[in-house]
C-alpha positions as a Markdown table, in Angstrom:
| # | Residue | x | y | z |
|---|---|---|---|---|
| 1 | Unk | 18.9 | -34.5 | -23.2 |
| 2 | Unk | 21.1 | -31.5 | -22.2 |
| 3 | Unk | 20.2 | -30.2 | -18.8 |
| 4 | Unk | 23.4 | -28.3 | -18.0 |
| 5 | Unk | 23.2 | -30.3 | -14.7 |
| 6 | Unk | 21.1 | -27.7 | -13.1 |
| 7 | Unk | 17.4 | -27.6 | -12.1 |
| 8 | Unk | 15.2 | -24.7 | -11.3 |
| 9 | Unk | 12.6 | -25.1 | -8.6 |
| 10 | Unk | 9.7 | -22.9 | -9.7 |
| 11 | Unk | 9.4 | -21.1 | -6.3 |
| 12 | Unk | 10.7 | -18.0 | -4.5 |
| 13 | Unk | 10.3 | -19.9 | -1.2 |
| 14 | Unk | 13.8 | -21.1 | -0.1 |
| 15 | Unk | 12.2 | -23.4 | 2.5 |
| 16 | Unk | 10.2 | -25.2 | -0.2 |
| 17 | Unk | 13.2 | -25.5 | -2.5 |
| 18 | Unk | 15.2 | -27.0 | 0.3 |
| 19 | Unk | 12.9 | -30.0 | 0.4 |
| 20 | Unk | 14.0 | -30.9 | -3.2 |
| 21 | Unk | 17.7 | -30.0 | -2.8 |
| 22 | Unk | 18.8 | -33.3 | -1.2 |
| 23 | Unk | 17.3 | -35.4 | -4.0 |
| 24 | Unk | 18.7 | -33.4 | -6.9 |
| 25 | Unk | 22.1 | -32.7 | -5.2 |
| 26 | Unk | 22.5 | -36.5 | -4.9 |
| 27 | Unk | 21.9 | -36.8 | -8.6 |
| 28 | Unk | 24.6 | -34.2 | -9.3 |
| 29 | Unk | 22.3 | -31.2 | -10.1 |
| 30 | Unk | 22.8 | -27.7 | -9.0 |
| 31 | Unk | 19.5 | -26.5 | -7.5 |
| 32 | Unk | 18.4 | -23.0 | -8.3 |
| 33 | Unk | 15.1 | -21.1 | -7.6 |
| 34 | Unk | 13.2 | -18.3 | -9.2 |
| 35 | Unk | 15.1 | -15.9 | -6.9 |
| 36 | Unk | 18.1 | -16.6 | -9.2 |
| 37 | Unk | 16.0 | -15.4 | -12.2 |
| 38 | Unk | 14.3 | -12.1 | -11.2 |
| 39 | Unk | 13.5 | -11.4 | -14.9 |
| 40 | Unk | 11.1 | -14.4 | -14.9 |
| 41 | Unk | 7.5 | -13.1 | -14.5 |
| 42 | Unk | 4.9 | -15.1 | -12.5 |
| 43 | Unk | 3.1 | -17.7 | -14.6 |
| 44 | Unk | -0.6 | -17.2 | -14.4 |
| 45 | Unk | -2.3 | -20.3 | -13.0 |
| 46 | Unk | -5.2 | -20.6 | -15.3 |
| 47 | Unk | -5.6 | -24.4 | -15.0 |
| 48 | Unk | -8.6 | -26.1 | -13.5 |
| 49 | Unk | -6.6 | -28.8 | -11.7 |
| 50 | Unk | -3.5 | -29.1 | -9.6 |
| 51 | Unk | -1.7 | -31.0 | -12.4 |
| 52 | Unk | -2.6 | -28.4 | -15.0 |
| 53 | Unk | -1.3 | -25.5 | -12.9 |
| 54 | Unk | 1.9 | -27.4 | -12.0 |
| 55 | Unk | 2.5 | -28.1 | -15.7 |
| 56 | Unk | 1.8 | -24.6 | -16.7 |
| 57 | Unk | 4.5 | -23.3 | -14.4 |
| 58 | Unk | 7.1 | -26.0 | -15.2 |
| 59 | Unk | 6.7 | -26.0 | -19.0 |
| 60 | Unk | 6.5 | -22.2 | -19.4 |
| 61 | Unk | 9.6 | -21.6 | -17.3 |
| 62 | Unk | 11.5 | -24.6 | -18.9 |
| 63 | Unk | 10.9 | -23.1 | -22.3 |
| 64 | Unk | 12.0 | -19.7 | -21.2 |
| 65 | Unk | 15.2 | -20.8 | -19.5 |
| 66 | Unk | 15.8 | -23.9 | -21.7 |
| 67 | Unk | 16.6 | -26.0 | -18.7 |
| 68 | Unk | 15.1 | -28.6 | -16.3 |
| 69 | Unk | 12.3 | -27.1 | -14.1 |
| 70 | Unk | 10.3 | -28.6 | -11.3 |
| 71 | Unk | 7.0 | -26.9 | -10.2 |
| 72 | Unk | 4.3 | -27.9 | -7.7 |
| 73 | Unk | 0.7 | -27.0 | -7.0 |
| 74 | Unk | -1.0 | -28.1 | -3.9 |
| 75 | Unk | -4.0 | -27.5 | -1.7 |
| 76 | Unk | -6.7 | -28.9 | 0.5 |
| 77 | Unk | -9.5 | -31.0 | -0.9 |
| 78 | Unk | -12.7 | -31.5 | 1.2 |
| 79 | Unk | -15.0 | -34.4 | 0.2 |
| 80 | Unk | -18.2 | -32.8 | 1.5 |
| 81 | Unk | -17.5 | -29.6 | -0.4 |
| 82 | Unk | -17.1 | -31.4 | -3.7 |
| 83 | Unk | -13.3 | -30.9 | -3.7 |
| 84 | Unk | -13.2 | -27.3 | -2.5 |
| 85 | Unk | -11.2 | -25.3 | -1.7 |
| 86 | Unk | -8.9 | -27.2 | -4.1 |
| 87 | Unk | -6.8 | -25.1 | -6.4 |
| 88 | Unk | -8.2 | -22.0 | -4.7 |
| 89 | Unk | -7.0 | -23.0 | -1.3 |
| 90 | Unk | -4.7 | -20.1 | -0.7 |
| 91 | Unk | -7.4 | -17.5 | -1.6 |
| 92 | Unk | -10.5 | -19.4 | -0.5 |
| 93 | Unk | -11.9 | -16.4 | 1.5 |
| 94 | Unk | -10.9 | -13.7 | -1.0 |
| 95 | Unk | -8.2 | -12.6 | -3.4 |
| 96 | Unk | -5.8 | -11.5 | -0.6 |
| 97 | Unk | -4.3 | -14.5 | 1.0 |
| 98 | Unk | -5.4 | -14.8 | 4.7 |
| 99 | Unk | -5.0 | -18.0 | 6.7 |
| 100 | Unk | -7.4 | -16.9 | 9.5 |
| 101 | Unk | -10.2 | -16.0 | 7.0 |
| 102 | Unk | -9.7 | -19.1 | 5.0 |
| 103 | Unk | -10.0 | -21.3 | 8.1 |
| 104 | Unk | -13.0 | -19.4 | 9.3 |
| 105 | Unk | -14.8 | -19.9 | 6.0 |
| 106 | Unk | -13.9 | -23.6 | 5.9 |
| 107 | Unk | -15.4 | -24.1 | 9.4 |
| 108 | Unk | -18.5 | -22.2 | 8.4 |
| 109 | Unk | -19.0 | -24.3 | 5.3 |
| 110 | Unk | -18.7 | -27.5 | 7.3 |
| 111 | Unk | -20.9 | -26.4 | 10.2 |
| 112 | Unk | -23.5 | -29.0 | 9.4 |
| 113 | Unk | -21.1 | -31.8 | 9.0 |
| 114 | Unk | -19.5 | -34.1 | 11.6 |
| 115 | Unk | -17.2 | -37.1 | 12.0 |
| 116 | Unk | -16.4 | -38.9 | 8.8 |
| 117 | Unk | -18.4 | -36.4 | 6.8 |
| 118 | Unk | -15.5 | -34.0 | 7.4 |
| 119 | Unk | -13.0 | -36.1 | 5.5 |
| 120 | Unk | -10.3 | -34.3 | 3.5 |
| 121 | Unk | -6.9 | -34.6 | 2.1 |
| 122 | Unk | -4.0 | -32.4 | 1.2 |
| 123 | Unk | -2.9 | -32.9 | -2.5 |
| 124 | Unk | 0.4 | -32.1 | -4.1 |
| 125 | Unk | 1.2 | -32.3 | -7.8 |
| 126 | Unk | 4.8 | -32.1 | -9.0 |
| 127 | Unk | 5.6 | -31.4 | -12.6 |
| 128 | Unk | 9.1 | -31.9 | -14.0 |
| 129 | Unk | 9.7 | -30.4 | -17.4 |
| 130 | Unk | 12.4 | -29.9 | -20.0 |
| 131 | Unk | 11.9 | -28.4 | -23.5 |
| 132 | Unk | 13.1 | -31.6 | -25.2 |
| 133 | Unk | 11.0 | -34.1 | -23.2 |
| 134 | Unk | 7.5 | -35.0 | -22.3 |
| 135 | Unk | 6.8 | -33.7 | -18.8 |
| 136 | Unk | 6.6 | -36.0 | -15.8 |
| 137 | Unk | 3.7 | -35.4 | -13.3 |
| 138 | Unk | 3.7 | -37.0 | -9.9 |
| 139 | Unk | 1.0 | -36.8 | -7.2 |
| 140 | Unk | 1.1 | -37.2 | -3.5 |
| 141 | Unk | -1.6 | -36.8 | -0.8 |
| 142 | Unk | -2.2 | -36.9 | 3.0 |
| 143 | Unk | -5.5 | -38.1 | 4.3 |
| 144 | Unk | -7.3 | -36.5 | 7.4 |
| 145 | Unk | -10.4 | -34.9 | 8.6 |
| 146 | Unk | -11.3 | -31.3 | 9.4 |
| 147 | Unk | -11.3 | -30.6 | 13.1 |
| 148 | Unk | -14.1 | -28.6 | 14.8 |
| 149 | Unk | -11.7 | -26.0 | 16.2 |
| 150 | Unk | -8.1 | -25.0 | 15.3 |
| 151 | Unk | -5.4 | -26.7 | 17.4 |
| 152 | Unk | -1.7 | -26.2 | 17.5 |
| 153 | Unk | 0.9 | -23.5 | 16.9 |
| 154 | Unk | 3.4 | -25.1 | 14.6 |
| 155 | Unk | 1.8 | -24.9 | 11.1 |
| 156 | Unk | 0.4 | -22.5 | 8.7 |
| 157 | Unk | -2.5 | -22.4 | 6.3 |
| 158 | Unk | -5.1 | -25.1 | 7.1 |
| 159 | Unk | -2.7 | -27.0 | 9.4 |
| 160 | Unk | -4.5 | -26.1 | 12.6 |
| 161 | Unk | -7.7 | -27.7 | 11.3 |
| 162 | Unk | -6.2 | -30.7 | 9.5 |
| 163 | Unk | -6.5 | -33.6 | 11.9 |
| 164 | Unk | -4.7 | -36.9 | 11.5 |
| 165 | Unk | -7.2 | -39.2 | 13.3 |
| 166 | Unk | -4.8 | -42.1 | 14.1 |
| 167 | Unk | -2.5 | -39.5 | 15.9 |
| 168 | Unk | -5.3 | -37.4 | 17.3 |
| 169 | Unk | -3.2 | -34.4 | 16.4 |
| 170 | Unk | -3.6 | -31.6 | 13.8 |
| 171 | Unk | -0.7 | -30.8 | 11.5 |
| 172 | Unk | -0.1 | -27.7 | 13.6 |
| 173 | Unk | 0.6 | -30.0 | 16.5 |
| 174 | Unk | 3.4 | -31.8 | 14.7 |
| 175 | Unk | 7.0 | -30.6 | 14.7 |
| 176 | Unk | 8.2 | -29.5 | 11.2 |
| 177 | Unk | 10.5 | -32.6 | 11.2 |
| 178 | Unk | 7.5 | -34.9 | 11.8 |
| 179 | Unk | 5.4 | -33.1 | 9.3 |
| 180 | Unk | 8.1 | -33.4 | 6.6 |
| 181 | Unk | 8.0 | -37.2 | 6.9 |
| 182 | Unk | 4.2 | -37.6 | 6.3 |
| 183 | Unk | 3.2 | -34.5 | 4.2 |
| 184 | Unk | 1.6 | -34.6 | 0.8 |
| 185 | Unk | 4.7 | -33.0 | -0.6 |
| 186 | Unk | 6.9 | -35.6 | 1.1 |
| 187 | Unk | 4.8 | -38.4 | -0.4 |
| 188 | Unk | 5.0 | -36.9 | -3.8 |
| 189 | Unk | 8.8 | -36.4 | -3.4 |
| 190 | Unk | 9.2 | -40.1 | -2.6 |
| 191 | Unk | 7.4 | -41.1 | -5.8 |
| 192 | Unk | 9.4 | -38.6 | -7.8 |
| 193 | Unk | 12.6 | -40.1 | -6.5 |
| 194 | Unk | 11.6 | -43.6 | -7.6 |
| 195 | Unk | 10.7 | -42.4 | -11.1 |
| 196 | Unk | 13.4 | -39.8 | -11.6 |
| 197 | Unk | 16.3 | -41.8 | -13.1 |
| 198 | Unk | 14.1 | -43.5 | -15.7 |
| 199 | Unk | 12.6 | -40.2 | -16.8 |
| 200 | Unk | 16.0 | -38.4 | -16.9 |
| 201 | Unk | 17.6 | -41.3 | -18.9 |
| 202 | Unk | 14.6 | -41.7 | -21.3 |
| 203 | Unk | 15.2 | -39.9 | -24.6 |
C-alpha cells in the first residue's frame, strides 16, 4: 500500500489532531489536517451511527486525496433516553451548536430519573481509510452518570454534567491532562495503536 508516509486527520481542530500526532509521528508519518486542504468540502454526516459517520468522512476524503485518512465521530449516549443524544450530541437542542442549551435540554429530559437511571457513556468511533484497503474501525468509550447540576469549569460540551462516580467529579472538574488519560477518544486511540501495525502491513 502506498501511503506517501503521510496521514490526514479529518478535522480542522488542531487540538484534536494533536492527540493523534504522537502515535503517527512515531510510525514515521507526517500528520496533516483538513486545514492543509482548504479545497476539501465538508462531508455530510448522513449515517445513523457513529461508525457510519466516521467511515463516511474517512473513506470520502481518502478517495479524494488518495492517501491515508483518519476520521472520528463521537458523542454522548444516555441509557434512559434510548441512546440519545447520540450522533446528534452537538446539536441536541437545535441546528446551531450551543453547549448551554444542549445541557439544559438533557437535564430537562432526565428530570424524572435519578441515581443509576442516569447512566451514560461517551462514545468515540475512529475510522482509518485508504483507497486500496478495507477500512479499520475502532471504538472507545467512557462510562459515567449524568449529574443533577453542572459542575466544573475545565471542560466543554457535556463535560460539566458527565460525572465519574468513582472520582465524584465531573469531566469539567478534571484537568485536561487527566481527562486525556481516561477519555473515550484516549481509549479508542489506545486500541488503534495496538491494531495499527497489523492493519498497515496487511495487503
